[in-house]
C-alpha positions as CSV (number, residue, x, y, z in Angstrom):
1,M,-25.5,-68.3,10.2
2,N,-24.4,-66.8,6.8
3,P,-21.4,-64.5,7.5
4,L,-22.7,-62.0,4.8
5,K,-26.1,-61.8,6.4
6,S,-24.5,-61.3,9.8
7,R,-22.3,-58.5,8.5
8,G,-25.2,-56.8,6.8
9,S,-27.3,-56.9,9.9
10,T,-24.5,-55.3,11.9
11,L,-24.2,-52.5,9.4
12,L,-27.9,-52.0,9.4
13,L,-28.0,-51.7,13.2
14,L,-25.1,-49.3,13.1
15,A,-26.8,-47.1,10.5
16,L,-30.0,-47.1,12.6
17,F,-28.1,-46.2,15.7
18,F,-26.2,-43.3,14.1
19,S,-29.3,-41.9,12.4
20,T,-31.3,-42.1,15.7
21,L,-28.4,-40.3,17.5
22,L,-28.2,-37.6,14.9
23,V,-32.0,-37.0,15.0
24,S,-32.0,-36.8,18.8
25,Q,-29.2,-34.2,18.9
26,N,-30.0,-30.5,18.9
27,S,-28.1,-28.3,16.5
28,G,-27.8,-24.8,14.9
29,I,-26.1,-23.0,12.1
30,L,-23.2,-20.6,12.5
31,K,-21.8,-18.3,9.8
32,V,-18.6,-16.3,10.4
33,Y,-17.8,-13.4,8.1
34,T,-14.3,-12.1,8.2
35,I,-12.2,-9.2,6.9
36,P,-10.0,-10.2,5.2
37,Q,-11.9,-13.1,3.6
38,N,-8.9,-15.5,3.6
39,A,-8.9,-15.7,7.4
40,I,-8.8,-19.1,9.0
41,I,-11.7,-19.9,11.3
42,Q,-11.1,-22.7,13.9
43,I,-13.6,-24.4,16.1
44,G,-12.0,-27.2,18.1
45,T,-9.7,-29.0,15.7
46,A,-11.7,-28.2,12.6
47,T,-11.1,-25.2,10.3
48,Y,-13.7,-23.3,8.2
49,E,-13.9,-20.6,5.5
50,S,-15.4,-17.2,5.9
51,G,-19.2,-17.0,5.1
52,K,-19.7,-20.8,4.9
53,P,-22.5,-22.3,7.0
54,I,-21.2,-24.4,10.0
55,E,-23.6,-26.9,11.6
56,L,-22.9,-27.3,15.3
57,D,-24.5,-29.0,18.2
58,T,-26.1,-26.8,20.8
59,G,-23.6,-25.4,23.3
60,T,-20.9,-22.8,23.7
61,Y,-17.9,-22.8,21.4
62,E,-14.6,-21.0,21.3
63,V,-14.1,-19.6,17.8
64,K,-10.6,-18.6,16.8
65,I,-10.0,-16.4,13.8
66,W,-6.7,-15.4,12.3
67,A,-5.1,-14.4,9.0
68,P,-1.5,-13.7,8.1
69,T,-0.3,-10.3,9.3
70,R,-3.4,-9.9,11.5
71,E,-4.1,-10.2,15.2
72,L,-5.7,-13.5,16.5
73,V,-9.2,-13.0,17.7
74,T,-11.1,-15.4,20.0
75,K,-14.8,-15.3,20.5
76,Q,-17.2,-17.2,22.6
77,V,-20.3,-18.2,20.6
78,K,-23.4,-19.9,22.0
79,I,-25.5,-22.1,19.7
80,G,-29.1,-22.9,20.5
81,N,-31.4,-25.5,19.0
82,G,-32.4,-24.3,15.5
83,F,-30.4,-21.1,15.9
84,Y,-29.0,-19.3,12.8
85,K,-26.2,-17.1,14.1
86,T,-23.9,-14.8,12.2
87,V,-20.7,-13.3,13.5
88,S,-18.7,-10.6,11.7
89,V,-15.0,-9.9,12.6
90,E,-12.5,-7.5,11.1
91,L,-9.0,-8.5,11.9
92,Q,-6.6,-5.7,12.7
93,P,-2.9,-5.7,11.5
94,T,-0.4,-6.7,14.1
95,K,2.0,-4.1,15.6
96,E,4.9,-5.9,13.9
97,Y,3.3,-5.7,10.5
98,K,2.5,-2.0,10.9
99,S,6.2,-1.4,11.9
100,Y,7.3,-3.4,8.8
101,R,5.0,-1.3,6.5
102,L,6.4,1.9,7.9
103,K,10.0,0.7,7.3
104,L,9.0,-0.5,3.8
105,H,7.6,2.9,2.9
106,A,10.7,4.6,4.2
107,Y,12.9,2.2,2.2
108,N,10.9,2.8,-1.0
109,F,11.0,6.6,-0.5
110,S,14.8,6.6,0.1
111,R,15.4,4.3,-2.8
112,F,13.3,6.5,-5.2
113,S,14.9,9.7,-3.9
114,M,18.4,8.4,-4.4
115,R,17.7,7.0,-7.8
116,Y,15.8,9.9,-9.3
117,G,16.0,12.8,-6.8
118,P,18.9,14.8,-8.3
119,I,17.6,14.6,-11.9
120,L,14.0,15.5,-10.8
121,A,15.3,18.4,-8.7
122,Y,17.4,19.7,-11.6
123,G,14.4,19.4,-13.9
124,I,12.2,21.4,-11.6
125,I,14.7,24.1,-11.1
126,A,15.8,24.2,-14.7
127,G,12.2,24.5,-15.8
128,S,11.6,27.4,-13.5
129,K,14.8,29.1,-14.8
130,L,13.5,28.7,-18.4
131,I,10.2,30.3,-17.5
132,Q,12.0,33.1,-15.7
133,N,14.2,33.7,-18.7
134,S,11.2,33.9,-21.0
135,N,9.8,36.7,-18.7
136,L,13.2,38.4,-18.4
137,N,13.5,38.5,-22.2
138,A,10.2,40.3,-22.5
139,D,11.3,42.7,-19.8
140,A,14.7,43.3,-21.4
141,D,13.1,44.1,-24.7
142,R,10.8,46.6,-23.0
143,Y,13.6,48.2,-21.0
144,E,15.7,48.5,-24.2
145,Q,12.9,50.4,-26.0
146,E,12.3,52.7,-23.0
147,A,16.1,53.4,-22.6
148,L,16.3,54.3,-26.3
149,M,13.3,56.6,-26.0
150,H,14.7,58.3,-22.9
151,K,18.1,58.7,-24.6
152,Q,16.5,60.4,-27.5
153,A,14.5,62.6,-25.2
154,Y,17.5,63.8,-23.2
155,E,19.5,64.4,-26.4
156,D,16.7,66.5,-27.7
157,S,16.2,68.4,-24.5
158,F,16.6,72.2,-24.5
159,W,16.1,73.0,-20.9
160,E,18.5,71.7,-18.2
161,L,15.8,70.3,-16.0
162,D,14.4,68.3,-18.9
163,L,17.8,67.1,-19.8
164,L,18.6,65.9,-16.2
165,S,15.1,64.2,-15.9
166,N,15.4,62.3,-19.2
167,R,19.0,61.4,-18.5
168,T,18.0,59.9,-15.1
169,K,15.2,57.9,-16.7
170,F,17.6,56.7,-19.3
171,D,20.1,55.5,-16.7
172,N,17.5,53.8,-14.6
173,T,16.0,51.8,-17.6
174,K,19.5,51.0,-18.8
175,D,20.3,49.5,-15.4
176,K,17.1,47.5,-15.5
177,Y,18.0,46.2,-18.9
178,T,21.5,45.3,-17.9
179,N,20.2,43.5,-14.7
180,A,17.7,41.5,-16.8
181,V,20.4,40.4,-19.3
182,N,22.8,39.4,-16.5
183,Q,20.1,37.3,-14.9
184,I,19.3,35.6,-18.2
185,N,23.0,34.7,-18.6
186,K,23.2,33.4,-15.1
187,N,20.1,31.2,-15.6
188,S,21.4,29.9,-18.9
189,E,24.7,29.0,-17.3
190,F,22.9,27.1,-14.5
191,I,20.9,25.2,-17.1
192,I,24.0,24.2,-19.0
193,Y,26.4,23.3,-16.2
194,G,23.7,22.1,-13.8
195,A,22.7,19.4,-16.3
196,G,26.2,17.8,-16.1
197,A,26.4,18.1,-12.3
198,A,23.0,16.5,-11.9
199,V,23.9,13.6,-14.1
200,V,27.1,13.0,-12.2
201,L,25.4,13.3,-8.8
202,N,22.5,11.1,-9.9
203,F,25.0,8.4,-11.0
204,V,26.6,8.4,-7.5
205,T,23.3,8.3,-5.6
206,W,22.0,5.5,-7.9
207,K,25.0,3.4,-7.0
208,L,24.5,4.1,-3.3
209,S,20.8,3.2,-3.5
210,K,21.8,-0.4,-4.4
211,K,23.3,-0.7,-0.9
212,L,20.0,0.0,0.8
213,K,18.6,-3.1,2.5
214,R,15.0,-3.9,1.9
215,P,13.1,-4.6,5.2
216,E,11.8,-8.2,5.6
217,F,8.8,-9.5,7.5
218,S,8.1,-13.0,8.9
219,E,5.8,-14.4,11.5
220,E,4.8,-17.7,13.0
221,P,1.3,-18.9,11.9
222,K,-1.1,-18.8,14.8
223,L,-3.6,-21.1,13.1
224,A,-3.3,-23.6,10.3
225,R,-5.8,-25.3,7.9
226,L,-5.7,-28.8,9.4
227,D,-9.0,-30.7,9.2
228,I,-9.7,-34.1,10.8
229,I,-12.5,-35.8,8.9
230,P,-13.7,-39.2,10.0
231,T,-14.4,-41.7,7.2
232,L,-16.1,-45.0,7.7
233,T,-14.7,-47.9,5.6
234,V,-15.7,-51.5,5.6
235,Q,-13.1,-54.2,5.2
236,S,-13.2,-57.9,5.3
237,T,-12.6,-58.2,9.0
238,G,-14.9,-55.5,10.3
239,L,-15.6,-51.7,10.6
240,Y,-12.7,-49.2,10.7
241,I,-12.5,-45.4,11.2
242,K,-9.9,-43.6,9.1
243,F,-8.9,-40.0,9.7
244,Q,-7.8,-37.7,6.8
245,F,-5.4,-35.0,7.7
């Protein structure tokens, strides 16, 4: 018998056998939607992507779903003949990752506070002092005018009671004027000398911030994308099955 004809007959019989086997098998479609979308879906030794249709024979399957920094979820899924089943899973962050995120936020806050805190604090306080000085200047001008008015009134007073009343008003408004001016001077001194102190303090805290250690996070993968795909190849001596990893 011709070897080529014999080999062709063998391949034809194998093709008919596999096609008959596939037709006789019952199957269904499974779709798994995950949050996050980059999650790994594993059924047996095969892995799949979120939202992609998966054709499976009828039966019950253990579906494992995992993504980096998320908890591993395992679900039992039953597939019937002709079924179109969808499963939605939202993976929750692991306790270790939550702890890492808290430490990272604390690190970022400490680093920012040490690098910019003194200057920002000075800027806020100095700004409030400038606003206060603006109001105090207006008050001082008003007190000065009132004091001059009361001074003129008591100097022009004829009756003793009027003189005492106007003199008391003059003294009170003069004290208010003096207090306003003194407070303006104190605020101005703080703005001038505080700027230098804030710069020096900020320089020190900036240096110290460089010694802070940024928290790190690592984990062992619970699933990996490793697919085993059978491939039929024909060589000169017969039929071989090759697996691609």
